[in-house]
C-alpha positions as CSV (number, residue, x, y, z in Angstrom):
1,M,0.0,0.0,0.0
2,T,1.4,3.4,-0.9
3,A,2.1,6.1,1.7
4,A,-0.6,8.3,0.3
5,L,-3.2,5.6,0.5
6,R,-2.1,4.8,4.1
7,E,-2.6,8.5,5.0
8,D,-6.1,8.5,3.4
9,T,-7.1,5.4,5.3
10,A,-5.4,6.4,8.6
11,S,-8.5,8.3,9.8
12,I,-10.9,5.3,9.2
13,V,-12.0,3.7,12.5
14,V,-11.9,0.0,12.1
15,P,-13.4,-2.2,14.8
16,A,-12.0,-5.3,16.3
17,P,-12.6,-8.5,14.3
18,P,-16.2,-9.8,14.5
19,V,-17.5,-13.2,15.2
20,A,-18.6,-14.8,11.9
21,R,-22.3,-15.3,11.4
22,V,-22.3,-19.0,10.5
23,R,-25.4,-21.1,9.8
24,A,-26.5,-24.4,11.4
25,P,-25.2,-27.0,11.7
26,W,-22.2,-24.7,12.4
27,S,-21.8,-22.5,15.5
28,I,-18.9,-20.3,16.5
29,R,-18.0,-18.3,19.6
30,P,-15.0,-16.5,21.0
31,A,-12.7,-18.9,22.7
32,S,-12.7,-18.9,26.5
33,V,-9.6,-19.4,28.6
34,S,-11.5,-21.3,31.2
35,Q,-13.4,-23.5,28.7
36,D,-11.1,-23.9,25.8
37,L,-7.5,-23.5,26.9
38,E,-6.7,-27.2,27.3
39,R,-8.3,-28.1,24.0
40,V,-6.5,-25.3,22.0
41,W,-3.2,-26.4,23.7
42,R,-3.8,-30.1,22.9
43,W,-4.7,-29.4,19.3
44,N,-1.6,-27.3,18.8
45,Q,0.5,-30.3,20.0
46,A,-0.9,-32.5,17.3
47,P,1.7,-33.2,14.6
48,H,-0.6,-32.2,11.7
49,V,-1.2,-28.8,13.4
50,A,2.2,-28.2,14.9
51,A,4.0,-28.8,11.6
52,F,2.5,-25.6,10.1
53,W,1.3,-23.5,13.0
54,K,4.6,-23.9,14.9
55,Q,2.9,-23.1,18.2
56,A,3.3,-26.4,20.1
57,W,3.8,-24.2,23.2
58,P,3.5,-25.0,26.9
59,L,0.0,-24.6,28.4
60,E,0.8,-21.4,30.2
61,R,2.1,-19.7,27.1
62,W,-1.2,-20.6,25.4
63,R,-3.1,-19.1,28.3
64,A,-1.2,-15.9,27.9
65,E,-1.8,-15.9,24.1
66,L,-5.5,-16.3,24.4
67,E,-5.7,-13.7,27.1
68,R,-3.7,-11.3,25.0
69,Q,-5.9,-11.8,21.9
70,L,-9.1,-11.5,23.9
71,A,-8.0,-8.2,25.4
72,G,-7.0,-6.6,22.1
73,D,-8.4,-5.5,18.7
74,H,-6.0,-7.3,16.4
75,S,-7.3,-10.8,16.5
76,L,-10.1,-12.8,17.9
77,P,-9.6,-16.5,18.9
78,C,-12.7,-18.6,18.2
79,M,-14.0,-22.1,18.5
80,L,-16.0,-23.5,15.6
81,E,-18.4,-26.4,16.2
82,H,-20.2,-28.6,13.8
83,E,-23.4,-30.3,15.0
84,G,-22.3,-29.3,18.6
85,A,-18.9,-30.9,18.4
86,P,-15.7,-28.7,18.5
87,V,-13.8,-29.1,15.2
88,A,-11.6,-26.1,14.7
89,Y,-9.7,-23.3,16.4
90,L,-9.7,-20.0,14.4
91,E,-8.0,-16.7,14.8
92,V,-9.9,-13.9,12.9
93,Y,-7.7,-10.9,12.5
94,R,-7.7,-7.4,11.0
95,V,-5.0,-7.4,8.2
96,I,-4.1,-3.7,8.9
97,R,-3.1,-4.7,12.4
98,D,-1.2,-7.8,11.4
99,R,2.2,-8.7,10.0
100,L,0.4,-9.4,6.7
101,S,-0.2,-5.6,6.3
102,G,1.9,-4.2,3.4
103,H,2.3,-7.6,1.7
104,Y,-0.6,-6.8,-0.6
105,A,-2.8,-3.8,-1.2
106,E,-5.0,-4.4,1.8
107,R,-8.2,-2.4,2.5
108,P,-8.9,-1.1,6.1
109,H,-11.7,-3.6,6.8
110,D,-10.0,-6.7,5.3
111,L,-10.2,-9.7,7.6
112,G,-7.8,-12.6,7.8
113,V,-8.3,-16.1,9.2
114,H,-6.0,-18.8,10.6
115,V,-7.7,-22.2,10.9
116,A,-6.6,-25.3,12.7
117,I,-8.7,-28.4,12.5
118,G,-7.8,-30.1,15.8
119,E,-8.5,-33.7,15.3
120,L,-6.7,-35.6,12.5
121,G,-9.9,-37.6,12.0
122,H,-11.7,-34.5,10.9
123,T,-9.2,-33.8,8.1
124,G,-9.2,-35.2,4.5
125,R,-13.0,-35.6,4.3
126,G,-14.1,-32.3,2.8
127,L,-14.9,-30.7,6.2
128,G,-12.1,-28.1,5.8
129,R,-13.4,-26.7,2.5
130,T,-17.0,-26.5,3.9
131,L,-16.0,-24.8,7.1
132,L,-13.7,-22.3,5.3
133,R,-16.5,-21.2,3.0
134,E,-18.9,-21.0,5.9
135,V,-16.5,-18.9,7.9
136,A,-15.6,-16.6,5.0
137,E,-19.3,-16.0,4.1
138,G,-20.0,-15.5,7.8
139,L,-17.3,-12.9,8.2
140,L,-18.6,-10.9,5.2
141,A,-22.1,-11.1,6.7
142,A,-20.8,-9.9,10.1
143,D,-18.9,-6.9,8.7
144,P,-20.7,-5.1,5.8
145,H,-17.6,-2.9,5.3
146,C,-15.4,-5.9,4.8
147,T,-15.0,-6.9,1.1
148,R,-12.4,-9.5,1.4
149,V,-11.4,-12.4,3.7
150,V,-7.8,-13.5,3.3
151,A,-5.6,-16.3,4.4
152,E,-1.9,-17.0,4.1
153,P,-1.3,-20.7,4.6
154,D,2.2,-22.1,4.3
155,S,2.9,-22.9,0.6
156,G,4.1,-26.3,1.6
157,N,0.8,-27.3,3.2
158,A,-0.8,-29.0,0.2
159,P,-4.0,-30.1,2.1
160,S,-4.6,-26.6,3.3
161,L,-4.0,-25.1,-0.2
162,R,-6.5,-27.6,-1.7
163,A,-9.1,-26.8,1.0
164,F,-8.9,-23.0,0.5
165,S,-9.1,-23.4,-3.3
166,A,-12.1,-25.8,-3.0
167,A,-13.8,-23.3,-0.6
168,G,-13.8,-20.6,-3.2
169,F,-10.7,-18.7,-2.1
170,R,-8.5,-17.4,-4.9
171,A,-4.8,-17.8,-4.8
172,V,-3.4,-14.4,-5.8
173,G,0.3,-14.9,-5.2
174,S,3.2,-15.9,-3.0
175,I,4.4,-13.8,-0.1
176,N,7.5,-14.1,2.2
177,L,6.8,-13.9,5.9
178,P,9.5,-14.2,8.6
179,D,8.7,-17.8,9.3
180,K,7.3,-19.1,6.0
181,T,6.7,-18.7,2.3
182,A,2.9,-18.4,2.1
183,T,0.3,-18.5,-0.6
184,L,-2.1,-15.5,-0.3
185,F,-5.7,-16.5,-0.7
186,V,-8.6,-14.1,-1.1
187,F,-12.3,-14.7,-0.7
188,P,-13.9,-11.6,-2.3
189,R,-17.4,-10.3,-1.8
190,S,-17.4,-9.7,-5.6
191,E,-15.0,-10.1,-8.5
192,E,-14.2,-6.4,-8.3
193,D,-12.8,-7.0,-4.8
194,L,-9.9,-9.2,-5.9
195,P,-6.5,-7.5,-5.5
């Protein structure tokens, strides 16, 4: 984003990330330290999550991380359930407050999402693509000013890349972040909203 455009958007007040408006049989809520800490910690220890999230941290570090996110306006940790059963941990974030800012021509209300399907048994069956589409559509519904939901999975995570593509996200390029080479995916409200 150019300096002039950043100055033009600097006065825009952008709220904290919203909770996606998902439809049954899905439900979503902000994560709770008292209710979800051990599950989030356990899921991040699972090899299929740890390989790409790189956050197989001790329990107390996860406690501090959830508390930090819940107290701020950068990202919102959430638990996603399908038919009443927890299936994924999500972090919904505002791109302008994230390290992704400046890696593409973001708009002030762009939302990003990190998704971890916790149980290996829930992967590889099409659940990922369904939940990604539901979350993206739910975020656009929750914030009428948001025109794009983005994600930046590790370019080496083939199952994730396939799931985002199958969910209707568009791969728009490769970006280099400090800990990974990522593929930038965009779920636009309309074709005009693609970068």
